[in-house]
Structures are given as structure tokens and as C-alpha cells.
N, C-alpha and C positions, 0 to 999 in steps of 0.2 A: 588782701584780707588775711591777716595773721591770726590764727586760732590756736595760740599756745595754751597748753593745759598746765595749770600750776599743780604741783604735787603737794599733798598734805604731809605735814611733818610726822615723822614716825614716833611712836610711843616709846621706842627704845633705840639705842644706837646699834646699827648693823655693821659688822665687820666680816666680810667674806673670808672663810677659811680655805685651807687647801682641799681641793677636790680629790677624794680618794679613789674615784672610779678609774678603771683602766683606760688609758689613752688609746684612742683608735688611730691607726696610721692613716695618713693622707692617701687618697687613691693615686695610683700611678698614672702619669699623663698619657701613656700609650695603651692602645687596645688592639686585640686581634679581631679581625672580622671573620669569625668562625662560630661553629656551634659546639665545639669541644676543643681540647688541647690539640695543637698542631704538631705533627711529627715530620721531621725532615731527615734526609740521609745523614749518617754520621760524617763528621767533617774529615777532610784529608789534610787540613792545615792546623797549626797550633790554635788553641782556644783563644789566646790573646788577640789574634786578628779578628775573631768573631766578636769578642768583647768590645773592641774599638768601635764597631758599628752599633751593635745591639745595646750595649750598656752606655757608652759615652755619648753617642749621637742620638739614638732613638729612645734612650732612657728606660729600657727594660731593667728589671731587677735581676741580677744573677742568682741562680739557685745553686747553692753550694752543697757538697756532700754526695752528689751523683757522680757516677763514673763516666758520664757523658755530659756535654754542655747542655744546659737548660736555662731558660730565661722566663721570668714572670711578667706578664702584662697585667693590666687591671682586671681583665676578665678570664683569661686562659693562660696556659703555659706554651712556650715554644720549645720543643724538645728535639735534639739532634741524636736520634737513636735508631733510625731505620737502617737495615743493611743496605749497603750501596751496591746498586746494580750498574755496572759500567756500560754495558752494551744496549740494554733496552730500558727505556723509561716510557711508560704508557701515556703519560700526560705531562704537559709543561705548564700546569697552573701556577700562578704566582701566589705567594703568601701575602695576604692583604692585611695591612697595618693601618691603624687610625691614629693620627697625632693631633695635638691641639692647634698647631699652626704650620701650614705648609711652607710659608715664606721663611719662618724661623728655622725650619728643618733644612731648607735649601741653603740658607746662609751657613749652617754648620757643615753641610756637605761640600760647599765651595771651600770653606776654611780647611777641611780635612783632605781636600783634593780628591774626592770620591766621584767617579764618573757616574752621571745620572741624566735622566731626561724628564723634563716636565711636559706632560701631554694633557690634551683634553680627554675627559673620561667619556664613557658611553652614557653616563647619567648627564642630562642637560645641565649646563652651568657649573659643572664640577671639573676640577683638574686633579691630576695624580702625578706623583713622581715615581718613575720606574727605574730600578737599578738592580745590580747583582751584588750579593755579599761577597766576601773574600773567597768563599768556597764555591761560588757559581750558582747559588740559589737565587731565583728571581723574586723580587719584592715589589709590590705595588702599594704605594703609600698615599692615603688621602687625608684631607682635613676633616676633623669632627664637625658635624653640623648639629646645632641645637634646634630642636623642633619645638614650636609653640611659642 
């Protein structure tokens, strides 16, 4: 049953013009699972090694102009500016990152020869990739789930 609707002829010829409104940027594909910006210890390695993972593979946007490395996710910033305490670290929580596709990320990690482990999450039916960045910070990466 085809219920096509015929359009009435316009009284005048319409030619769309250039839209003068400011163009909105597309959202970044990566999100941080956090309630505010995430701060990590300042790196002991060159920033280029961090960029290889955070910008090239995870697709964060680098934030330029800061005297410390910082990356923008769709929702918050990941900032490397905390003083490093060599002897005592009160917790070993991972930085939780959300990506559109875990299998696409895993393919990029294999290609870049970055050591990682795919594990079952504590959430039923969900998997995560666990790895350390070049500076030794633990990352737990999960796939974004659409609700509804």
C-alpha cells in the first residue's frame, strides 16, 4: 500500500541561499565517564607519546596553549597537571572513557601495537578494554550504549 503524497506547485520559484548562521562543530566521538574534568599526574614522558594514544587512537581533541597536556572529550577535559607523588598513591582508579565502537578501537590498538586486554565488565553483558597509556595511567574503555 503506497500512500505517496503529491506536493502542490509553489506560487514562486524557491532557490535556497547560503545559510549565514554559525556552523556548530560535530560532537567528538569520545566521552569521559566523569562528573567534572579529569586531572591526572603531570607526565614524565614527551607529550607526543600521549598524543599518539589520546589524539590519534582515542580521538580526543588536543587543547593547545596550556603549559601542560590537556585533551577535550565531548563532555569534559582530561588534564595532566597534578603534582606527581612518586611513593604514595592513595588509589588506583582507572580513567573511564566511552567510545562509539570497542571493536574499531581494538583494531586501532592492534595496528599501533599497544598492549591491552579486553575483559568482561562488572555490568552484565558489557565488555571493556583495559590498558595503560605511555605514562602508566590506567584507562578503562567501554562502548557507548544508546538507551531507548
